[in-house]
N, C-alpha and C positions, 0 to 999 in steps of 0.2 A: 276294639279296645275294651277290655273288662274291668269294671271297678270292683275290685273286692275290698269294700270299706265297711267295717262294722262299727255302728255308733254305740259309743260307750253310753250306757244308761247313768244319769247322776246318782249319787248315792248320797241320801239322806240320813244322818245319824242325830235320833233324839237321845238327848242325853238325860240320864236319870236323875230323877228331881232330888231336892233334899229332903232329908229324912224329916219328920214332924219335930224334931227338936233337933235345930242346928241354928247356933249364936255366934254373933262375933264375939271376940275378947273383950278385956276390958279397955282398949284403946279403940275398940271399933272396925277390928280387922277381921279378916278371915281368909283361909284358903280352902277351896272347892274342888277337888279332884272331879274331873267330867268323866264318867263311867257310861258304859252302855251294855246292851245285851251281850256283846261278846268280850266284855273287859275293859281294860284301860288304853286301850291302844286302837288306832285306826290306820287301816291299811289304805296309805293313800297314792300309792305308787303309779297307778295309771290316771292320776288326775293332777289339773293345771292349777285349780283355784278353789279356793275354800270362802264360803258365806255363810259367817256366823252370825247368830241372833241371840240375845239374852235379855231376861226379866229378873229384875230382884226387887222384893218387896217385904215389908214388915206384914205378918199375918195377921196382926191385932188392927182393930180399926182404929184410927185417930192417930197412929205413928206415921208421919213423913220422913220422907230422906230428904235431906238437904243436900240437893243437886250442885250447890257451889262447893262443896267438902267431899261428897263422896266420889270414889273413883274404883274402876274396875280396870285389872290388867288382864289380859290373854297371854299365857305362857304356855310353852310348848316342850317336850322332850323327844329328841329324834333317836336316841339310843335309850333302851331300857336302863334304869339305874344310873341315868347321865344328868348332865346339867339342864335346868330348866331357863329356857330362853325367853325372855320378855319379846312377845312379836308386837304387842300393840296396847295402848290405852283406849279404853272403850268411851267414848262421850255419850253422854244421856241423850236420846232423840225426844225432845218435849216439845210441846206447844209453849209460847211465852207466858201464858197465864196459868198453866198446870202447878198444882202445889207441890208435887213431887211425891205422889203416893207411891210411883213405881219409879225404878231405874230401868229404863229400856234403850238397849244399844244393839248395833249391827256393825258390821266390818266387812270387807272383801279384802281377801289377802292370797297371795300365791302360795302355791304347796312347796313346802321347801324340802321334803323328806319322803320315802316310800312306806315308812312307819312312823305314826305320830302320838303322842299322849299329849292331852291339853288338861290345864288348870286354870282355873279364876282365883286372882288374888283381888282382895277389895280391900278397901279402907276408907275411912272417914265417916261411916255409918255409925249409927248410934252405939255406944258401949253396951256389951253384955244383952243385946238383943237380939231376939230372934229373927230370921230372915228367911225366905223361902225364894228359891232360884229354878229358873227354868231355862233351858239352853237346847240349841240345835245346831248343827252344822248341814250344810250342802256343799258336796262337792262335785265340781264338774271338769270336763275335758277341754 
């Protein structure tokens, strides 16, 4: 009996960081498209699961994030120029005594489409304040 099984290597996508000047609006909200070297979409047809990690912070010292008010949503687009579907709200992962210098979150989700675009929607941050974002996704079969 021959086993002709090919193991699919996981796909790691490091999304492009925010530009130097990226800020919330006057209500403390933002929309950040997650892009990478190949563009805005990720070919996910061969994968079953996405492990998504994100970190958001204010680049200036002394600015904290109120983790009781701030929230992040991960939204996906399964068809180019289609509707953006809310996949999940990301909860901050913090120690009980941390002051909220960063909003760090992660989530594991099933892959729902063969081709996916992703965006972060944020709210509850300081109004008209600069933020920096780093995000990556790890796709496994």
